[in-house]
N, CA, C and O atoms as a Maestro MAE file, in Angstrom:
{
 s_m_m2io_version
 :::
 2.0.0
}

f_m_ct {
 s_m_title
 :::
 protein
 m_atom[224] {
  # First column is atom index #
  i_m_mmod_type
  r_m_x_coord
  r_m_y_coord
  r_m_z_coord
  i_m_residue_number
  s_m_chain_name
  s_m_pdb_residue_name
  s_m_pdb_atom_name
  i_m_atomic_number
  :::
  1 25 -16.698 7.654 -42.287 1 A "MET " " N  " 7
  2 3 -17.984 7.735 -42.784 1 A "MET " " CA " 6
  3 2 -18.892 8.211 -41.619 1 A "MET " " C  " 6
  4 15 -19.803 9.032 -41.723 1 A "MET " " O  " 8
  5 25 -18.436 7.461 -40.315 2 A "ASN " " N  " 7
  6 3 -19.500 7.846 -39.285 2 A "ASN " " CA " 6
  7 2 -19.491 9.312 -38.947 2 A "ASN " " C  " 6
  8 15 -20.526 9.845 -38.545 2 A "ASN " " O  " 8
  9 25 -18.391 9.980 -39.087 3 A "SER " " N  " 7
  10 3 -18.431 11.347 -38.777 3 A "SER " " CA " 6
  11 2 -19.362 12.259 -39.663 3 A "SER " " C  " 6
  12 15 -19.808 13.360 -39.342 3 A "SER " " O  " 8
  13 25 -19.563 11.580 -40.840 4 A "PHE " " N  " 7
  14 3 -20.770 12.363 -41.662 4 A "PHE " " CA " 6
  15 2 -22.151 12.057 -41.220 4 A "PHE " " C  " 6
  16 15 -23.048 12.898 -41.179 4 A "PHE " " O  " 8
  17 25 -22.281 10.761 -40.877 5 A "ALA " " N  " 7
  18 3 -23.402 10.132 -40.515 5 A "ALA " " CA " 6
  19 2 -24.103 10.709 -39.162 5 A "ALA " " C  " 6
  20 15 -25.298 10.981 -39.048 5 A "ALA " " O  " 8
  21 25 -23.112 10.835 -38.177 6 A "PHE " " N  " 7
  22 3 -23.646 11.274 -36.874 6 A "PHE " " CA " 6
  23 2 -22.819 12.578 -36.577 6 A "PHE " " C  " 6
  24 15 -21.662 12.778 -36.948 6 A "PHE " " O  " 8
  25 25 -23.616 13.438 -35.838 7 A "ASP " " N  " 7
  26 3 -22.979 14.910 -35.518 7 A "ASP " " CA " 6
  27 2 -22.268 14.750 -34.090 7 A "ASP " " C  " 6
  28 15 -22.566 15.513 -33.171 7 A "ASP " " O  " 8
  29 25 -21.287 13.699 -33.929 8 A "LEU " " N  " 7
  30 3 -20.563 13.545 -32.836 8 A "LEU " " CA " 6
  31 2 -19.091 13.795 -33.156 8 A "LEU " " C  " 6
  32 15 -18.618 13.450 -34.239 8 A "LEU " " O  " 8
  33 25 -18.300 14.456 -32.116 9 A "HIS " " N  " 7
  34 3 -16.893 14.640 -32.288 9 A "HIS " " CA " 6
  35 2 -16.297 14.711 -30.908 9 A "HIS " " C  " 6
  36 15 -17.011 14.752 -29.906 9 A "HIS " " O  " 8
  37 25 -14.979 14.724 -30.864 10 A "ASN " " N  " 7
  38 3 -14.279 14.784 -29.548 10 A "ASN " " CA " 6
  39 2 -13.554 16.051 -29.475 10 A "ASN " " C  " 6
  40 15 -12.568 16.095 -28.739 10 A "ASN " " O  " 8
  41 25 -13.877 17.011 -30.086 11 A "GLY " " N  " 7
  42 3 -13.306 18.518 -30.065 11 A "GLY " " CA " 6
  43 2 -13.187 18.959 -28.572 11 A "GLY " " C  " 6
  44 15 -12.109 19.394 -28.168 11 A "GLY " " O  " 8
  45 25 -14.211 18.863 -27.783 12 A "TYR " " N  " 7
  46 3 -14.217 19.348 -26.473 12 A "TYR " " CA " 6
  47 2 -13.223 18.780 -25.566 12 A "TYR " " C  " 6
  48 15 -12.566 19.488 -24.802 12 A "TYR " " O  " 8
  49 25 -13.098 17.459 -25.643 13 A "ILE " " N  " 7
  50 3 -12.101 16.598 -24.892 13 A "ILE " " CA " 6
  51 2 -10.691 16.954 -25.419 13 A "ILE " " C  " 6
  52 15 -9.755 17.121 -24.636 13 A "ILE " " O  " 8
  53 25 -10.566 17.058 -26.643 14 A "GLU " " N  " 7
  54 3 -9.217 17.402 -27.139 14 A "GLU " " CA " 6
  55 2 -8.892 18.894 -26.811 14 A "GLU " " C  " 6
  56 15 -7.699 19.193 -26.850 14 A "GLU " " O  " 8
  57 25 -9.731 19.807 -26.514 15 A "GLY " " N  " 7
  58 3 -9.351 21.036 -26.024 15 A "GLY " " CA " 6
  59 2 -8.882 20.929 -24.660 15 A "GLY " " C  " 6
  60 15 -7.856 21.500 -24.291 15 A "GLY " " O  " 8
  61 25 -9.640 20.176 -23.855 16 A "ILE " " N  " 7
  62 3 -9.293 20.049 -22.433 16 A "ILE " " CA " 6
  63 2 -7.777 19.458 -22.390 16 A "ILE " " C  " 6
  64 15 -6.908 20.022 -21.725 16 A "ILE " " O  " 8
  65 25 -7.538 18.355 -23.099 17 A "ASN " " N  " 7
  66 3 -6.205 17.730 -23.110 17 A "ASN " " CA " 6
  67 2 -5.146 18.782 -23.488 17 A "ASN " " C  " 6
  68 15 -4.099 18.861 -22.845 17 A "ASN " " O  " 8
  69 25 -5.433 19.638 -24.593 18 A "ASN " " N  " 7
  70 3 -4.469 20.519 -25.000 18 A "ASN " " CA " 6
  71 2 -4.224 21.592 -24.039 18 A "ASN " " C  " 6
  72 15 -3.097 22.082 -23.973 18 A "ASN " " O  " 8
  73 25 -5.268 22.044 -23.211 19 A "GLN " " N  " 7
  74 3 -5.084 23.058 -22.110 19 A "GLN " " CA " 6
  75 2 -4.095 22.389 -20.986 19 A "GLN " " C  " 6
  76 15 -3.131 22.963 -20.482 19 A "GLN " " O  " 8
  77 25 -4.484 21.210 -20.733 20 A "THR " " N  " 7
  78 3 -3.737 20.517 -19.594 20 A "THR " " CA " 6
  79 2 -2.203 20.340 -20.098 20 A "THR " " C  " 6
  80 15 -1.270 20.457 -19.302 20 A "THR " " O  " 8
  81 25 -2.027 20.082 -21.319 21 A "LYS " " N  " 7
  82 3 -0.591 19.941 -21.731 21 A "LYS " " CA " 6
  83 2 0.088 21.396 -21.695 21 A "LYS " " C  " 6
  84 15 1.262 21.470 -21.332 21 A "LYS " " O  " 8
  85 25 -0.504 22.371 -22.003 22 A "VAL " " N  " 7
  86 3 -0.041 23.706 -21.750 22 A "VAL " " CA " 6
  87 2 0.195 24.116 -20.453 22 A "VAL " " C  " 6
  88 15 1.197 24.783 -20.195 22 A "VAL " " O  " 8
  89 25 -0.698 23.763 -19.505 23 A "ILE " " N  " 7
  90 3 -0.407 23.885 -18.032 23 A "ILE " " CA " 6
  91 2 0.836 23.109 -17.600 23 A "ILE " " C  " 6
  92 15 1.683 23.649 -16.889 23 A "ILE " " O  " 8
  93 25 0.949 21.915 -18.000 24 A "LYS " " N  " 7
  94 3 2.162 20.993 -17.682 24 A "LYS " " CA " 6
  95 2 3.379 21.600 -18.206 24 A "LYS " " C  " 6
  96 15 4.370 21.520 -17.480 24 A "LYS " " O  " 8
  97 25 3.502 22.231 -19.404 25 A "ARG " " N  " 7
  98 3 4.703 22.862 -19.860 25 A "ARG " " CA " 6
  99 2 5.003 24.068 -19.104 25 A "ARG " " C  " 6
  100 15 6.182 24.386 -18.949 25 A "ARG " " O  " 8
  101 25 3.942 24.864 -18.555 26 A "ASN " " N  " 7
  102 3 4.235 26.046 -17.886 26 A "ASN " " CA " 6
  103 2 4.691 25.810 -16.337 26 A "ASN " " C  " 6
  104 15 5.341 26.619 -15.676 26 A "ASN " " O  " 8
  105 25 4.254 24.626 -15.922 27 A "ALA " " N  " 7
  106 3 4.398 24.377 -14.465 27 A "ALA " " CA " 6
  107 2 5.578 23.409 -14.197 27 A "ALA " " C  " 6
  108 15 5.506 22.444 -13.436 27 A "ALA " " O  " 8
  109 25 6.655 23.769 -14.897 28 A "PHE " " N  " 7
  110 3 7.813 22.870 -14.749 28 A "PHE " " CA " 6
  111 2 8.287 22.792 -13.417 28 A "PHE " " C  " 6
  112 15 8.806 21.737 -13.052 28 A "PHE " " O  " 8
  113 25 8.173 23.888 -12.521 29 A "GLY " " N  " 7
  114 3 8.872 23.981 -11.119 29 A "GLY " " CA " 6
  115 2 7.903 23.293 -10.021 29 A "GLY " " C  " 6
  116 15 8.222 23.363 -8.834 29 A "GLY " " O  " 8
  117 25 6.828 22.690 -10.382 30 A "PHE " " N  " 7
  118 3 6.019 22.033 -9.280 30 A "PHE " " CA " 6
  119 2 6.711 20.764 -8.809 30 A "PHE " " C  " 6
  120 15 7.101 19.901 -9.596 30 A "PHE " " O  " 8
  121 25 6.854 20.686 -7.427 31 A "LYS " " N  " 7
  122 3 7.467 19.554 -6.911 31 A "LYS " " CA " 6
  123 2 6.530 18.628 -6.392 31 A "LYS " " C  " 6
  124 15 6.883 17.464 -6.203 31 A "LYS " " O  " 8
  125 25 5.237 19.051 -6.106 32 A "ARG " " N  " 7
  126 3 4.373 18.232 -5.416 32 A "ARG " " CA " 6
  127 2 3.092 17.985 -6.415 32 A "ARG " " C  " 6
  128 15 2.370 18.915 -6.775 32 A "ARG " " O  " 8
  129 25 2.910 16.721 -6.789 33 A "PHE " " N  " 7
  130 3 1.921 16.418 -7.762 33 A "PHE " " CA " 6
  131 2 0.438 16.934 -7.403 33 A "PHE " " C  " 6
  132 15 -0.334 17.361 -8.262 33 A "PHE " " O  " 8
  133 25 0.120 16.841 -5.977 34 A "ASP " " N  " 7
  134 3 -1.225 17.320 -5.588 34 A "ASP " " CA " 6
  135 2 -1.367 18.785 -5.894 34 A "ASP " " C  " 6
  136 15 -2.448 19.219 -6.292 34 A "ASP " " O  " 8
  137 25 -0.373 19.529 -5.735 35 A "ARG " " N  " 7
  138 3 -0.608 20.889 -6.186 35 A "ARG " " CA " 6
  139 2 -0.668 21.142 -7.615 35 A "ARG " " C  " 6
  140 15 -1.326 22.087 -8.048 35 A "ARG " " O  " 8
  141 25 -0.011 20.344 -8.385 36 A "PHE " " N  " 7
  142 3 -0.210 20.457 -9.914 36 A "PHE " " CA " 6
  143 2 -1.559 19.970 -10.307 36 A "PHE " " C  " 6
  144 15 -2.227 20.534 -11.173 36 A "PHE " " O  " 8
  145 25 -1.988 18.813 -9.596 37 A "ARG " " N  " 7
  146 3 -3.433 18.460 -9.942 37 A "ARG " " CA " 6
  147 2 -4.360 19.495 -9.683 37 A "ARG " " C  " 6
  148 15 -5.240 19.762 -10.501 37 A "ARG " " O  " 8
  149 25 -4.220 20.184 -8.468 38 A "ALA " " N  " 7
  150 3 -5.257 21.090 -7.959 38 A "ALA " " CA " 6
  151 2 -5.168 22.258 -9.037 38 A "ALA " " C  " 6
  152 15 -6.247 22.755 -9.360 38 A "ALA " " O  " 8
  153 25 -4.120 22.711 -9.579 39 A "ARG " " N  " 7
  154 3 -3.980 23.724 -10.575 39 A "ARG " " CA " 6
  155 2 -4.701 23.372 -11.758 39 A "ARG " " C  " 6
  156 15 -5.402 24.205 -12.334 39 A "ARG " " O  " 8
  157 25 -4.569 22.119 -12.188 40 A "ILE " " N  " 7
  158 3 -5.301 21.763 -13.403 40 A "ILE " " CA " 6
  159 2 -6.835 21.709 -13.182 40 A "ILE " " C  " 6
  160 15 -7.604 22.165 -14.029 40 A "ILE " " O  " 8
  161 25 -7.243 21.174 -12.091 41 A "LEU " " N  " 7
  162 3 -8.628 21.136 -11.665 41 A "LEU " " CA " 6
  163 2 -9.182 22.470 -11.524 41 A "LEU " " C  " 6
  164 15 -10.327 22.700 -11.914 41 A "LEU " " O  " 8
  165 25 -8.447 23.380 -10.990 42 A "LEU " " N  " 7
  166 3 -8.924 24.776 -10.771 42 A "LEU " " CA " 6
  167 2 -9.029 25.405 -12.145 42 A "LEU " " C  " 6
  168 15 -9.960 26.173 -12.388 42 A "LEU " " O  " 8
  169 25 -8.204 25.140 -12.963 43 A "HIS " " N  " 7
  170 3 -8.291 25.763 -14.431 43 A "HIS " " CA " 6
  171 2 -9.358 25.354 -15.060 43 A "HIS " " C  " 6
  172 15 -9.919 26.171 -15.789 43 A "HIS " " O  " 8
  173 25 -9.876 24.068 -14.946 44 A "HIS " " N  " 7
  174 3 -11.032 23.466 -15.654 44 A "HIS " " CA " 6
  175 2 -12.301 23.614 -14.905 44 A "HIS " " C  " 6
  176 15 -13.387 23.182 -15.291 44 A "HIS " " O  " 8
  177 25 -12.057 24.322 -13.693 45 A "GLN " " N  " 7
  178 3 -13.189 24.740 -12.710 45 A "GLN " " CA " 6
  179 2 -13.919 23.468 -12.351 45 A "GLN " " C  " 6
  180 15 -15.138 23.407 -12.508 45 A "GLN " " O  " 8
  181 25 -13.266 22.509 -11.902 46 A "TYR " " N  " 7
  182 3 -13.801 21.205 -11.356 46 A "TYR " " CA " 6
  183 2 -13.970 21.356 -9.889 46 A "TYR " " C  " 6
  184 15 -12.980 21.292 -9.160 46 A "TYR " " O  " 8
  185 25 -15.164 21.553 -9.408 47 A "LYS " " N  " 7
  186 3 -15.335 21.862 -7.951 47 A "LYS " " CA " 6
  187 2 -15.114 20.836 -6.933 47 A "LYS " " C  " 6
  188 15 -14.750 21.166 -5.805 47 A "LYS " " O  " 8
  189 25 -15.339 19.429 -7.302 48 A "LYS " " N  " 7
  190 3 -15.280 18.401 -6.243 48 A "LYS " " CA " 6
  191 2 -13.886 17.706 -6.582 48 A "LYS " " C  " 6
  192 15 -13.760 16.703 -7.285 48 A "LYS " " O  " 8
  193 25 -12.918 18.378 -5.994 49 A "LYS " " N  " 7
  194 3 -11.547 17.794 -6.110 49 A "LYS " " CA " 6
  195 2 -11.112 17.100 -4.895 49 A "LYS " " C  " 6
  196 15 -11.283 17.670 -3.817 49 A "LYS " " O  " 8
  197 25 -10.573 15.942 -4.933 50 A "ALA " " N  " 7
  198 3 -10.322 15.230 -3.717 50 A "ALA " " CA " 6
  199 2 -8.779 15.031 -3.617 50 A "ALA " " C  " 6
  200 15 -8.159 14.121 -4.167 50 A "ALA " " O  " 8
  201 25 -8.256 15.999 -2.847 51 A "THR " " N  " 7
  202 3 -6.831 15.971 -2.722 51 A "THR " " CA " 6
  203 2 -6.648 15.561 -1.088 51 A "THR " " C  " 6
  204 15 -7.443 15.907 -0.214 51 A "THR " " O  " 8
  205 25 -5.518 14.809 -0.880 52 A "PRO " " N  " 7
  206 3 -5.418 14.428 0.586 52 A "PRO " " CA " 6
  207 2 -4.820 15.563 1.202 52 A "PRO " " C  " 6
  208 15 -4.073 16.301 0.559 52 A "PRO " " O  " 8
  209 25 -5.135 15.788 2.582 53 A "ASN " " N  " 7
  210 3 -4.849 16.831 3.493 53 A "ASN " " CA " 6
  211 2 -3.391 16.492 4.041 53 A "ASN " " C  " 6
  212 15 -3.269 15.543 4.815 53 A "ASN " " O  " 8
  213 25 -2.263 17.257 3.652 54 A "ARG " " N  " 7
  214 3 -1.000 16.979 4.112 54 A "ARG " " CA " 6
  215 2 -0.568 18.464 4.724 54 A "ARG " " C  " 6
  216 15 -0.840 19.579 4.280 54 A "ARG " " O  " 8
  217 25 0.119 18.128 5.773 55 A "SER " " N  " 7
  218 3 0.730 19.406 6.434 55 A "SER " " CA " 6
  219 2 2.267 19.356 6.182 55 A "SER " " C  " 6
  220 15 3.002 18.438 6.545 55 A "SER " " O  " 8
  221 25 2.584 20.297 5.615 56 A "CYS " " N  " 7
  222 3 4.100 20.591 5.095 56 A "CYS " " CA " 6
  223 2 4.571 21.908 5.692 56 A "CYS " " C  " 6
  224 15 5.697 22.334 5.435 56 A "CYS " " O  " 8
  :::
 }
 m_bond[223] {
  # First column is bond index #
  i_m_from
  i_m_to
  i_m_order
  :::
  1 1 2 1
  2 2 3 1
  3 3 4 2
  4 3 5 1
  5 5 6 1
  6 6 7 1
  7 7 8 2
  8 7 9 1
  9 9 10 1
  10 10 11 1
  11 11 12 2
  12 11 13 1
  13 13 14 1
  14 14 15 1
  15 15 16 2
  16 15 17 1
  17 17 18 1
  18 18 19 1
  19 19 20 2
  20 19 21 1
  21 21 22 1
  22 22 23 1
  23 23 24 2
  24 23 25 1
  25 25 26 1
  26 26 27 1
  27 27 28 2
  28 27 29 1
  29 29 30 1
  30 30 31 1
  31 31 32 2
  32 31 33 1
  33 33 34 1
  34 34 35 1
  35 35 36 2
  36 35 37 1
  37 37 38 1
  38 38 39 1
  39 39 40 2
  40 39 41 1
  41 41 42 1
  42 42 43 1
  43 43 44 2
  44 43 45 1
  45 45 46 1
  46 46 47 1
  47 47 48 2
  48 47 49 1
  49 49 50 1
  50 50 51 1
  51 51 52 2
  52 51 53 1
  53 53 54 1
  54 54 55 1
  55 55 56 2
  56 55 57 1
  57 57 58 1
  58 58 59 1
  59 59 60 2
  60 59 61 1
  61 61 62 1
  62 62 63 1
  63 63 64 2
  64 63 65 1
  65 65 66 1
  66 66 67 1
  67 67 68 2
  68 67 69 1
  69 69 70 1
  70 70 71 1
  71 71 72 2
  72 71 73 1
  73 73 74 1
  74 74 75 1
  75 75 76 2
  76 75 77 1
  77 77 78 1
  78 78 79 1
  79 79 80 2
  80 79 81 1
  81 81 82 1
  82 82 83 1
  83 83 84 2
  84 83 85 1
  85 85 86 1
  86 86 87 1
  87 87 88 2
  88 87 89 1
  89 89 90 1
  90 90 91 1
  91 91 92 2
  92 91 93 1
  93 93 94 1
  94 94 95 1
  95 95 96 2
  96 95 97 1
  97 97 98 1
  98 98 99 1
  99 99 100 2
  100 99 101 1
  101 101 102 1
  102 102 103 1
  103 103 104 2
  104 103 105 1
  105 105 106 1
  106 106 107 1
  107 107 108 2
  108 107 109 1
  109 109 110 1
  110 110 111 1
  111 111 112 2
  112 111 113 1
  113 113 114 1
  114 114 115 1
  115 115 116 2
  116 115 117 1
  117 117 118 1
  118 118 119 1
  119 119 120 2
  120 119 121 1
  121 121 122 1
  122 122 123 1
  123 123 124 2
  124 123 125 1
  125 125 126 1
  126 126 127 1
  127 127 128 2
  128 127 129 1
  129 129 130 1
  130 130 131 1
  131 131 132 2
  132 131 133 1
  133 133 134 1
  134 134 135 1
  135 135 136 2
  136 135 137 1
  137 137 138 1
  138 138 139 1
  139 139 140 2
  140 139 141 1
  141 141 142 1
  142 142 143 1
  143 143 144 2
  144 143 145 1
  145 145 146 1
  146 146 147 1
  147 147 148 2
  148 147 149 1
  149 149 150 1
  150 150 151 1
  151 151 152 2
  152 151 153 1
  153 153 154 1
  154 154 155 1
  155 155 156 2
  156 155 157 1
  157 157 158 1
  158 158 159 1
  159 159 160 2
  160 159 161 1
  161 161 162 1
  162 162 163 1
  163 163 164 2
  164 163 165 1
  165 165 166 1
  166 166 167 1
  167 167 168 2
  168 167 169 1
  169 169 170 1
  170 170 171 1
  171 171 172 2
  172 171 173 1
  173 173 174 1
  174 174 175 1
  175 175 176 2
  176 175 177 1
  177 177 178 1
  178 178 179 1
  179 179 180 2
  180 179 181 1
  181 181 182 1
  182 182 183 1
  183 183 184 2
  184 183 185 1
  185 185 186 1
  186 186 187 1
  187 187 188 2
  188 187 189 1
  189 189 190 1
  190 190 191 1
  191 191 192 2
  192 191 193 1
  193 193 194 1
  194 194 195 1
  195 195 196 2
  196 195 197 1
  197 197 198 1
  198 198 199 1
  199 199 200 2
  200 199 201 1
  201 201 202 1
  202 202 203 1
  203 203 204 2
  204 203 205 1
  205 205 206 1
  206 206 207 1
  207 207 208 2
  208 207 209 1
  209 209 210 1
  210 210 211 1
  211 211 212 2
  212 211 213 1
  213 213 214 1
  214 214 215 1
  215 215 216 2
  216 215 217 1
  217 217 218 1
  218 218 219 1
  219 219 220 2
  220 219 221 1
  221 221 222 1
  222 222 223 1
  223 223 224 2
  :::
 }
}
């Protein structure tokens, strides 16, 4: 009943979750989590990402 009374929904967040799951399925070969995380943040255009600097 609240969905009819208020014009609020979680469609935007569900869309972000769905895109992240698609990236996860396509990125099966990633061995480092920080690169996988950077790929997700880059896809969603998140500018302030905090990844540790590692030299490999």
